[in-house]
N, C-alpha and C positions, 0 to 999 in steps of 0.2 A: 501612422497607429503597427506596431509590431506584434504580429501575431504568429505563432510557429505553430505549423498544422503538422502533428506527429505521425510517422507509421511506426505501427510496434514491433517488437523483436519477440517471434514464438519459440515457445522450447516444448519441446515432447518431454513428458513426467510418465512414470510407470501409473502412477495413480488419475492420468487426465483422460478427456474423453472428447468431448466435441462442441460443449457447448456453444465453445468462443465464436462457433460458428455465426449466434445469431447475432454478435457485433459487427457483422461483415466483413470478418477475416479471412482469409484464404488457409484452411488450415491444411498440412499436406499427410496428417496420417490422423488415423480417429483415436490417439492420447496423448493432444495436445494439453498440458495441463498450467500454461501459463504464458500469457502476454504480456509481456514490458510494454507499456504503453507509454510510458515517459521515463527514459532512461539514458544517463551520460555512464552505467557502468560499463566497464570490460566484457563483462559475460554477455551483454546483450545491449547493444545500440538502440535508441530511437533516430529517425531519418526524417529532417524536413521535407515535406512533401509539395509545397509551392511557395510562391513569392521570390524575392530572391536571394533566399537561401535555401534554395529547394535543390536536393541531392546529397546537402551537407550533414554530418551527425549532429547529435544533440551536443557529443562530447566535444566536437571541433570548433562548433560554435563556443561554448565555455571555454576553451583553450584559447580560441583566437580573437575572438572576439567578448572579450571580459567587460567592458562597456555597457551592452546592450543587456547585459545583467547587474549593470549596479554596482561592477568594477569589483573585486575578488583578489586575493594573494594569488599569484601563479601558480604555486603549489594545492591550492585548496581544490578539492575535485567537488563536482557537483554534486549535493548535499542528500538531494530526495529519489526515491526509486516508488515508482505507482504502475501497478500488476493488477491484471485479472487473474482470478484462478477458480480453475472448474477442478472442482474436486471427486470425479467420477467414482474412486477409492477415499479409503483416508489417509492422509499425508502421515508421513513419523509422526512420531512425539518426538519432538526436541526441543530447543534451546538456543539463546543465540547470547553472545557477549557483550556487553558494553562499550563505549568508547575506549577505555583503559584497557580494557582485556583482548580487545579486536587487534589482528594484528593488519586488518586493512583499514582506511580511510576515517571510520566511522564503526561505531558498536553498530547495533541492526535492534531498534526498538522499531514499533511498528503497529500497524493499526489496520482492522478489518471493518467493512460496510458490507454487509449482508445482503447482496443482490437478488439472491433466491435460493430454497432449499424445499427439501424434496420432503413430503411426510416425515415425521420422527427424525430427520436429518440433526449431528450434534456437533459443538466442539471438543475438544479437549482443551481444558482451561486451566491452569494451576494445579496442583496437590494436593494429597491428604497428608503428607509426613509433616512432621512439629518441628524435626530438628535435622540435623545436616547427617548425623549417622543412623536414624529412620529412614532417613531418602537414600544414602547407601545400601543399606540391610533391606528393603523393599526391591529396589532396582536389581541388587544379587540375589534377590531370591526368584527375580520376575516376577511379583506378586503383582502385577500389573491391575488385578481388578479392585485392590486395595487402595493403591495407590492414585491410578488415574479419576481425576476430576474432570466431570462432565456437564453440557449445559445444553438445554435444546433450543435451535434457532430457527427463528424466520426472516424473512427476506424485510428488509428497513432496520434490523438490529445494529449494533453498533459496538465493537471490543478493542479497547486499547493493551495491546499488548508491550509492555516495556520488555527491555534486555534483561534476562534473567528469569521469565517468564517460561514455564514449562506447558506448552503448547502441540497444538495441531487442530488443521481442519477436520473435520469427518466428511466422509462419503455421500455425497448427494449436495453439497456447499458450493456455489458460485459467491467468491466475494471480489471487490473492489479492497486491495492492499495498499495502505501507503506508508512507506515505512523509511528509512535514513538508506543513503545507494552502500548496502554491504550484501555481499552472498556468502555471508558464514554461518554455517548451520554447525549443530551439533545436535546427531540423533543417539536418543537412548533407546529407541524399541520402533520396530518396521514389522511388526504384525508378521512376521516370520515369512515375508514373503521371498520369492526367489526375485533376481533381474532377467528378463525375460531373453538379453541379448550375451549374459553370461551364465545366464542358469546358477548364479550363487547368491546371498542374501548379502543386501548392500552394506557399505561399513558403518559401523557406529564408531562413534566417539564417546566413551560413555564418559571417561577420567574426565575430558575438559568438559563433558556438559554437566557432571556432578560439582566441579570447580567453579561454572559461573551458575549455578541457579539457586535464585534464592528461596529461604527457607526461614519460617514457613512462608505459605502464600498468601499474598493479602488482595483480595480487588482492590483496584483503584478507585476513587469514588466521582464517578462522571458529573459533570457540572454543567450540564446541557442548557441553553437557552433559547429560544427563538424569538424573531422582530421580525415584521413586517418593512418590505421594501418597494413600493408601490402594489402591484402585483406578484410581488413573488414572497414566499417564505425562507427567511434566514437564518438557519439553525447552526450553530457555534457547535457543532460535534465534538470538539477537542481543543483547548491548549494544553500544548506540553512544553517540554524544554526545547525539543526537536522539531517540532512542525505542529501548525495549526489547520485544521479542519472545517470548512463551513458548509452543508448543505443547500443548494437553490431548488425551490419548486416554484418554479414558473408558471403564470400564470395568464400570462398578459405583460404588455410590454412594462418593460423595467428597468430603470436609469441606475449607473451603478460609477461608482470612481474607483481606478487602478492605483490604489496608495502604497504598495510594496513595490520592491526593485523588480521581483518576477512572481507569476500565480501559475498554479496547475490548475489546469478544469478537463476533467474528463465529463462525459455528458452519458449517462446511465440507462435514459430513456426520455424518450420523444423526440419529438421536431422541433428546432428552433432556428432562429436568426438572431446573428449579432453584429451589431450594425454600432460604428465609429466612424465620425469624419463620411468620407465619402465611400469608405469599405464598408460590404457586407460579406460574412459568411454564414451559409449555411448548415447548419448543424444535425445534427441525427445520433440516435443511442450508438456509440463506439467509439466516437470521435473525441479526441483526447490533443489538448494543443499548450500552448506556453503561451501566457499574455506579459509583456513587458510595460515596463512603465511608463513609456512616452502614449500609449493608449491614451489616456487622460480617461472621461469621460467614455462611456459607451453603453450601451442598451441590447437587452436579451429580450425577445419577443415570441411569443407562439404556447405550448405547453410542452415540460419535460423539467428532467432532474439532474442537475449537475452538483457535483461533487470540485469542491475547491482546497486547494492545497498551499500552504507558503512556508518559506522558514519561521519559526516565532520573533520576531524583532526584540531586540535589547529593550522596548520598553513594556512589553508584553511579562518578558522574564523580571524585570524588575518589581510585578504586580505580584501576588500570589497568583499561585498555580495549584491548576486542580492533581497535577500529576508530578510527582520527586523521579528522576532516574538516576540511580550511584553513578 
């Protein structure tokens, strides 16, 4: 059984806070906005904490031990990135490029599972412009009230954010973000705040943002479904061209089979035990790991919530998908 338990890379952000402490992470300031909990991206790499690969980075293992992950082209980067975001303040209004538009290995299609939300919390998701010309006019005039579309949120909500979607987390939202492994962001608007280190506004990339924003905005149609696996409710939150996401609501001993070359696991609530063969792993909120295919059959016991994600297999892509990226 190969399970890669991971230590996150933490990032201070102008909009960050201290809620990541509740996941057991050691914060170095009161403005930690992101924990990159499963990452092989150069801007924040996760590290294996135990087992024969302890001390090695996920990026190193991906590069040097491709057989662990089912084999891949040596030039291929690890495709997924999972973060926990603590938005004490609004994030900037932003957009991300798709695969063809990005200068990185991937575009930045992403998703949010809302872990916590204070009363009245909201997302900025999509816009009200019907044409590219109208979008430019509203941005040039800084008519944000007319342009910005907001959605109230609560814990348990899920959102899919394809590349080209105008978006931002609002203040008071704690979210698990599963995305392509990219760090390219184009900002439209940053609420006129100043960077405390430079005392200047943070840079905007308005022309690049305008070039990649989809207009008009169309909400993706979620096609979610649930099934019972022993004592676990398995909810398929998303099947997209880039990744697939399940939520496991574990309420007792439940048996599973690892079907994919590797799967990413994020424990978001409760206490669980993972068992496979003679190996056992106690799990708690804030634990993150990758399970490799040689695991085979395994059992989850206890009570807790787990988000599982994996690269969408070709066989899935050949079927009708809920979402299509440009």
